[in-house]
C-alpha positions in Angstrom: -17.5 61.1 -14.4 -18.0 58.8 -11.5 -19.3 56.1 -13.9 -16.0 56.2 -15.8 -14.1 55.7 -12.5 -16.3 52.9 -11.5 -15.9 51.2 -14.9 -12.1 51.6 -14.7 -12.1 50.1 -11.2 -14.2 47.1 -12.3 -12.0 46.6 -15.4 -8.8 46.6 -13.3 -10.3 44.2 -10.8 -11.4 41.8 -13.5 -7.8 41.9 -14.9 -6.4 41.1 -11.5 -8.8 38.1 -11.3 -7.5 36.8 -14.6 -4.0 36.6 -13.1 -5.0 34.8 -10.0 -4.4 31.1 -10.3 -5.4 28.5 -7.8 -2.7 26.0 -6.9 -3.4 22.7 -8.5 -2.6 19.3 -6.9 0.2 18.9 -9.4 1.7 22.3 -8.3 2.1 20.8 -4.8 4.5 18.2 -6.0 8.3 18.7 -5.7 10.1 19.8 -8.9 11.6 17.2 -11.1 15.3 17.4 -10.3 18.4 15.2 -10.6 20.7 16.5 -7.8 20.0 14.2 -4.9 17.4 16.6 -3.4 15.8 13.8 -1.3 12.4 14.5 -2.7 9.5 12.4 -3.8 5.9 13.2 -4.7 3.0 11.9 -6.8 -0.7 12.2 -7.2 -2.8 9.4 -5.6 -6.2 9.4 -7.2 -5.6 13.0 -8.1 -4.5 14.2 -4.6 -0.9 15.3 -3.9 1.2 12.9 -1.8 2.8 13.6 0.5 0.4 16.2 1.9 1.7 19.6 2.8 1.6 18.6 6.5 3.6 15.4 5.9 6.2 16.7 3.5 8.9 17.1 6.2 8.3 13.6 7.6 9.2 11.5 4.5 11.6 8.6 5.2 13.3 6.8 2.3 13.6 3.6 4.4 15.3 0.9 2.4 15.6 2.7 -0.9 18.6 2.1 -3.2 20.0 0.5 -6.3 22.2 -2.6 -6.7 23.2 -4.6 -9.8 20.0 -3.9 -11.9 17.6 -4.0 -8.9 15.8 -0.7 -8.3 14.1 -0.1 -5.0 12.3 3.0 -3.8 10.5 2.7 -0.4 9.2 6.0 0.9 6.8 6.5 3.7 5.3 9.0 6.2 5.4 7.1 9.5 3.0 7.5 12.4 4.9 9.6 15.0 7.0 7.5 17.4 6.4 4.3 15.5 7.7 2.3 12.5 4.2 2.0 11.1 3.4 3.5 7.7 0.8 6.2 7.6 1.1 6.7 3.9 3.7 5.8 1.3 4.8 4.3 -1.9 6.9 1.2 -2.6 8.5 0.2 -5.9 10.8 -2.7 -6.5 11.9 -3.6 -10.0 14.1 -6.6 -10.6 13.9 -5.7 -14.3 17.5 -5.3 -15.1 17.6 -1.5 -14.9 21.2 -0.5 -15.8 20.9 3.1 -16.6 18.6 6.0 -17.6 15.7 5.1 -19.8 12.0 4.4 -20.0 11.0 1.0 -18.5 7.6 -0.7 -18.6 7.5 -3.2 -15.7 4.8 -5.9 -15.8 2.9 -7.0 -12.7 3.3 -10.8 -12.4 2.8 -12.8 -9.2 5.8 -14.9 -10.1 8.4 -12.1 -10.2 9.9 -9.9 -7.5 8.7 -6.8 -9.2 6.4 -5.1 -6.7 4.6 -1.8 -6.6 2.3 -0.8 -3.8 0.9 2.3 -2.0 -0.5 3.0 1.4 -3.0 5.8 1.2 -6.5 5.2 2.8 -5.9 1.4 2.5 -3.1 -0.8 1.3 -2.9 -1.3 -2.5 -0.6 -3.8 -4.2 0.5 -4.9 -7.7 0.5 -8.5 -6.5 -3.2 -8.8 -7.2 -3.2 -6.4 -10.1 -2.7 -9.1 -12.8 -2.2 -7.8 -16.3 -1.1 -4.4 -15.0 2.2 -2.6 -15.3 4.2 0.3 -14.0 6.2 2.8 -15.9 9.6 4.1 -14.6 11.4 6.8 -16.5 14.9 6.8 -14.9 16.4 10.2 -15.7 19.6 9.8 -13.6 21.2 6.6 -12.3 24.7 7.3 -11.1 26.1 4.2 -9.4 29.4 5.8 -8.5 27.9 8.8 -6.6 24.7 7.0 -5.7 22.0 9.2 -7.3 18.7 8.1 -8.7 16.0 10.3 -10.2 13.1 9.9 -12.4 9.3 9.7 -12.8 6.8 6.9 -12.2 3.1 5.9 -12.7 1.1 2.8 -11.8 -2.3 1.6 -10.8 -2.8 -0.9 -8.0 -5.7 -2.6 -6.2 -6.8 -3.2 -2.6 -7.3 -7.0 -2.7 -10.0 -6.8 0.0 -12.2 -3.9 -1.1 -11.4 -4.3 -4.9 -10.8 -0.5 -5.0 -8.2 0.9 -7.3 -5.5 3.5 -6.6 -4.1 5.4 -9.5 -0.5 6.7 -8.8 0.3 9.4 -11.4 2.8 12.2 -12.0 5.3 10.6 -9.7 8.8 12.0 -9.4 11.7 11.3 -7.2 15.3 12.6 -6.7 17.3 10.5 -4.2 20.9 10.1 -3.1 21.2 6.6 -1.7 24.0 5.0 0.4 
């Protein structure tokens, strides 16, 4: 009789184990919303940004939209300074006039610029032949909302290391 109880206990514990799920890096990102939630997040080389510790310290700096120019400048600053600890910067002078999927080429001659500060500074300026994707899901120029997703890969020009920014999402109410 005790063997049956032991088997039932083991079976129930194994069932519990099946329902336990580890939180993935993507699970740490904010939800994809379009309500001006003042959120941003992405995976940088597979790691969630901003980190759990830095999530409350995000500053949207000079982000906004004006006549086709999209700019999203978000950073976690070192305490008491204006220096960027980590962050993402996206500027697309690509004639973005509404929701849609945009592929933005990296060219040194344009004002399109994508960068990230993670463990080093990575920039699209030296990433010739590359591109970023922006999927604008909301662009409300009357009430000043912008939301969407993004992905790009940039290089550190000094170390030649790459940074892959994926699963990016933002929801911002600009001024």
